[in-house]
N, C-alpha and C positions, 0 to 999 in steps of 0.2 A: 504493499500500500505508500503511495506517493506523498508529501511530506503536505499538499492540496488535499488528499483525499483522507485525513487525516484531521487535518481540523473541520474539513466537512463534516465527519464524523461527532468529530468531538461538540458542534453547533446539534447538530440535531439530538446531539444525545441530549445535549438540554434542555432543548426545545420540549423532547417528549420524554421530560423524566419527570419523578415521581412526585419530587418537587412541582413541576410546572404543569403537571396536570391537575395537582391539587390546588394551588390558581386559578387555571382554566374552568373547574368545575361548576362555581357558582355560576358563571356567567352565562357557563354553556346551558344550567339548567334554566338559568331565569328565559334566556333568547325563545328554550324550547317550550313552555308555562307563556310565552307570549305570543310565540307567533300561534299555538292552540287555541289559548284564547280567542285567537281571530278566526281561525279554523272556526270551531262552536260557537260565534257570533254573526256566523253568514246563513243569510235565507233559507238556501237552499245546498246543497251539496259541493262537496270544490272535488279538483281534480289533483290526488294525491299528488302524483307522481311532480307533475306541475308545479305543486307547491314544495315537496323535500325539495328540488333544487331551490325555490328562492330561498328554505330555510337552510341547510348548506353554505347554500352563497354568504347571505348572511351572519353564518355562524365562523366563513373564515375572515369574512370584514370586522368583522366586532368584536370577537373574541380572538382571534390568533393575530390578526394582527392589528387589532389598537385603533380600528382607524372608526373615527369622530362624524361622521353621515347624517347627512338630516333622514330620512324617506324618501325624499324626493331626489337625490342625489344617489343613496343606495339605489333604489328603483329603476333608476334610469343607469345606472355605472351594473348591474345587472343584466338589464335589457340589448347592451354590448358586448356583456361578456356572452349572452346566450350564441346573441348572431355568430361571433369568433369562434364559437366551442362548432357548432353545426357546419359551419366554413374551412372548419380549421384543415382537416383532409380531403380537402378540394381536390381536383386536379391540377397541376399547377402552367395556369395555361389564363395568363393576364390579359383579358379581355373586356371590356366593360362589359359591366352583369353582369360578371360572369363569378362562379360561388369563391374562387381563388380571391378576386380585387376586393368581391365584402368581407373578407374573412381577412385583411391586409388593413382594411379603413375599417373593419371594426378594430381591429388589435391597437392600429395610432391612436384611434382615441381614447381605447378600453388604456392604455399604458400612459395617455393626458391624465386621464380620470383618479388613477396611480399616483402620476408624479404629484398633481395638487394635495392627493390624500394626506401622500409621504411629508411634503413639506411642510403640512400643516401639524404633521405630527412633529415633526421634528423643532417646531417652532414653538408648540403647546406643549410640552411635559406636567403642569402641573395638576393635581389631583388626580393621579394615575397611582393605585394601590396593587399594580401587583405587573411582573417583566413577561411580557407577550412573544412571541417568536419572531416579530418583527427586531421589537428593543434586543435580546440576544443574537438576532445576524451585525445589528449595527456595532454592536460592542463588542462582537466576536476581530469583528477587522477591525479596529482599535485597538485591540492588546494584541494580536500580531502586526501591527505596522501595517497596515495593509486597508486601510481607512476605504468601503466601498464606494463605488460612484454611484451618481442619480439612478445610471441605466444598468449596472447592476442592482439597486437597490427596487429599480421594476421588473426588472427580469427575474430576481429573486421569490416577489411580490406572486405574479401572477403564476412562476410557480406554487407556491401554494398555495393562491384560491384555483389552483389544475388541480392538482392531487387531491385537496379536497373535496372537491363537487360531485362528477358525475357515480365515482363510487357509492360515497356516504350513499348519497338522494339515492342508489338502488338499491340500494340497503334498508335504507329506513321506509320506502316501499315496501320492498318486500319483506318485513316486519310489519305494517299496519295489516299487510294481506292477511298472514298467515295467522295474526291474532286475532283478524275477524273471521277463520276459516274455521281453526281450530279456538273456539271460546271456553272449554275446557282446561287448554292451558290460558290463556290469561287467569282465570279464577284462581288455579294454582300459582300464576306471577304471584296475587294478588293475596293468596295465603299466605303468601313465602313474607312480603313484604307487608302483614300486621305482624305475625310470626317476628320479626323484628324490629318493631317498634317504629317500622319507617311509614306505614300507611296508616293511616286511624280518620274516620267517621267519613270516607271520602277523599281526602287529599294527604299531601306530601305531609308530614309533621315537618317545622320550622326546624331548618339547622340539623336537618336528618339523614343526610346525604354527605360524604365522604370519600376519598378511593378506595380507602382499604372495607370501608363500613359496604358499599356496592361491591369488593373483588371477595365479600363472602357472602356475599348469596349466590348459593351455587343452582339454583334451579335457573335462574336468572341467565348464568354463564352460560348453563346450557340450550338454551334456549337461545340464546346468540352465537351459538358454534353450533347449533343443528340449521338458524337460520344460513350461516353463511356456506356450511355444507352444500346444502341445497340451493342455495343460490349464490354462489360466489359473484360477487357482480362484474367481473372480469373471468375471460374464459381460459390466461395460459398467462407466462413472460416465457422470454429470450431470455437466453445463456451461452457465454462460449466456454468450446472445449478445452482446456488444459490443459488434457493428457493424453492421446489416443486410445478410444476401447473399443469395446466391441460390446453390442446385443442386439441379442438373440438371435447371430449370426452374421451383426452387419456390422463392417468395420466402421466407429464415427470417427477419424482423423482429428489429431490437435487442431486448436485455428478455425472448426466448424462452428458455426449459427447454429442450436438448435432449439427449439419451442416445446415446454413443455405441457400439457391441457389440467388446470387444476381440474377442468371440472370432470371430462374423462376420470384424474383417479378418484375423482369424490366416487364417479357411478361406478368404478368396475373395482377398487376396493376390498379385497374379500372379509376384513375387519367387522364393516357396514352392513346388517343386515335389513334388506327390506329397504332397499333406497331412493325406495322414488315416495316412503313414510316421511311426512312432517314428526320426528318422534325424539323431544326434549331428552327424553328422558335412557336415547343410547347414551350419554351421556352421564351419567347418573352415576352412580360413586359403585352399584351392584354391576355395570356393563363399563363403562369408559370402551366402548369402542374405538378411540382416539389415542389409548394407548398403546396395542397392539402393532409398532413398526412405525417406523422414523418419517417417513414421506405419504400415510397416505392420507394424512389430511394438512392441505397447508391454503388453506382460503387468503392468504396474506403471504404467499410463494415458500419456498425453502431453501435453508442457508443461511448464509452470511448475509448476502445481498435480498433477504425480504424487504417488505412491507415497514419502512424506518417510522412510519404513522400511525401502525398497528393498535398501537393501544391508546394513540389520539380515540380512534378510529372505532373499536368497541368500549371505551367509555361514551360516547357520545350515545351510539345505538341503546344500550345498557340505563342511559337516563334518559331515551328517549318512551323507552320500554315501561322506565317505572312510571313521567307519565301519563303515556297513557291510562296504564293499568290505575291511576288516582282517579283516571275521567268519572264522570256518571255511565257513560255512553256512548258508541260510535258503532254505526254500521250503514254496510253496504248499500249506496242511494239505485242500484240496481238490480234484474232480476238473474243475472247469473255473473261469477267473474272473467274481467279480460282474459285473452289469452298471456305467454308470456315470449316473452322475443330477448335473447339471448344477446345479438350482439345490439349497437357497441359495447353496452352494457346490461347487466339481465333492465328487462322495460316490463312494464304495460305494452299490449300491441294495442290494446284503444284508453279510452281513458277506464281510469279508478274509481271513479268515483263514489265519495262518502260520505255521510250525515254526520257531525260531530255536534256534541250538547254539553254544558254548563262544564266545565272545567273545577271552579271551584267558587264560593261563597266570598272571596277575598277581594277582587278584580282588582278595585285602584288602589291596596296596602302596594301591592302585587308591579302594578305599572309604576309608581314612586319609586321604587327600591331600582326596579329595574334603570329607569332614567339616570338613576343614584346610583349602578354599580359601574352600568357601561358608560355612564358620561355622555348622553346624546338624547334623542327622543326615538326612542326606540320602532 
């Protein structure tokens, strides 16, 4: 590992450390609560996948990057980001009105918006009660005598948003769909929350959520593990062959790029029984189907190059599950569930329309606390 890679590894170890996750958690919870409150105040149903994309974008902007943007600025930036994402893989044909041209224009607009937010962040350091990912990147550059340029900060910011956006929105949508399909799982989850003093009278008890507390919820962990086994957001990844080897009679030369399939691995691994069934108990202490073998279960990849943000992603999904379990009710607004498409990430082929009902009885207090903690109108 080169010196540059060592620096990057150290930076990300700070960004996703236990201490960092502990400071992110209250903000994550408040962003989720506020989002669910908006969903429940909607007079009709909401399109969950679209709203989940807005939620994860907002999470990246508010919590991971610590930007203080108004709702109007945030919504505009989200629309530009969506246009960028929709055209990022277009054929590189630079013609007027082509997807490639729209993608380039969206990226330029997006980077201008990010530069404005970064400059405001650098100028306004008062009232900050935690260190976010962008703070760590900035300070790390100074510590190593290589202060990041504005272009490097913009590129790093865009990468963090991109990394947190599509996969987390996919998993969030799958979580809601599976809780709707399996009410017994939702009720068992509520029982665990009640048993651990987290859920009382249909609300999450104030101050009840800490990283260690969430980590101790065994059934919740099983639910998220099973979600990521059956609905891994991405299909696989690439690796470079470091040493020539043989697989099933075929020689794979050193230097080749190979693709491994996460979904096929989960579908064919002999340790999993009834692979098409959503069954969180397969990860329970009595069965532990993921313990036999090293690479049968790899929703975040495997080896030393697995997903650096996996702990943050799991923390977000677990917090979302806890908040969903604390709601009075949410129900499918259509007769049937939409089919699921596997590319580019797992997502509903049509709209997953869901009606959400009241979150709790203390909405005004929570809104005030949200504004105070995030330092912006949320």
